[in-house]
C-alpha atoms as one frame of an Amber mdcrd trajectory, in Angstrom:
protein
 108.617 212.022  99.381 111.140 212.901 101.952 114.835 212.474 101.513 115.181
 209.645 103.925 116.909 206.499 102.715 115.448 203.165 103.082 116.595 199.547
 103.008 114.261 196.987 101.585 114.006 193.306 102.820 112.095 190.265 101.727
 110.955 187.384 104.043 113.374 184.560 103.167 111.665 182.068 105.491 111.192
 178.645 103.551 107.449 179.065 104.198 106.995 182.845 103.950 103.432 182.813
 105.087 103.903 180.578 108.096 102.849 181.912 111.441 106.461 181.847 112.894
 108.779 184.889 112.791 109.770 186.151 109.323 113.455 185.884 108.434 114.216
 189.336 106.800 116.952 189.408 104.174 118.164 192.604 102.577 118.009 193.001
  98.923 121.340 193.687  97.118 122.452 197.227  96.902 121.586 197.341  93.112
 118.095 195.996  93.704 117.627 198.170  96.689 118.533 201.282  94.746 116.092
 200.425  92.007 113.196 199.574  94.560 113.885 202.806  96.503 113.975 204.930
  93.355 110.484 203.528  92.267 109.043 203.862  95.795 110.106 207.528  96.084
 108.677 208.315  92.699 105.351 206.895  94.033 105.283 204.143  91.412 102.896
 201.320  92.200 105.619 198.760  91.732 109.291 198.097  91.016 110.346 195.522
  88.506 113.493 193.410  89.223 114.964 190.716  87.077 112.660 187.903  88.216
 110.264 189.634  90.687 107.823 192.579  90.895 107.608 194.476  94.121 104.022
 195.729  94.690 104.188 198.506  97.189 100.452 198.592  98.127 100.565 194.830
  99.015 104.122 194.917 100.464 104.592 191.796  98.372 107.270 190.421  96.070
 105.775 188.257  93.329 107.691 186.117  90.953 107.226 187.158  87.293 106.819
 183.693  85.928 105.094 181.925  88.759 102.675 184.098  90.623 102.334 181.426
  93.366 105.760 182.391  94.494 105.099 185.380  96.679 106.959 186.787  99.761
 106.321 189.755 102.148 108.599 192.753 101.782 109.329 195.703 104.123 111.131
 198.936 104.133 113.149 200.333 107.067 114.360 203.861 107.207 118.052 204.307
 107.633
């Protein structure tokens, strides 16, 4: 992976799969660093306290309720 830095965001829209525009919210610096580390190591996912980020799906899934899913994206800084 290249040395570019990335900022990760999740769609914080109350209905994350609605057809309207997503509302992108940045992850905390601590979570972003962990996600970025896993992404750069080419791991298939990153595990946060309550969520798992699946890179191939660009999706955040709640650990205890898999119906709670949101889109994620990475922007290069």
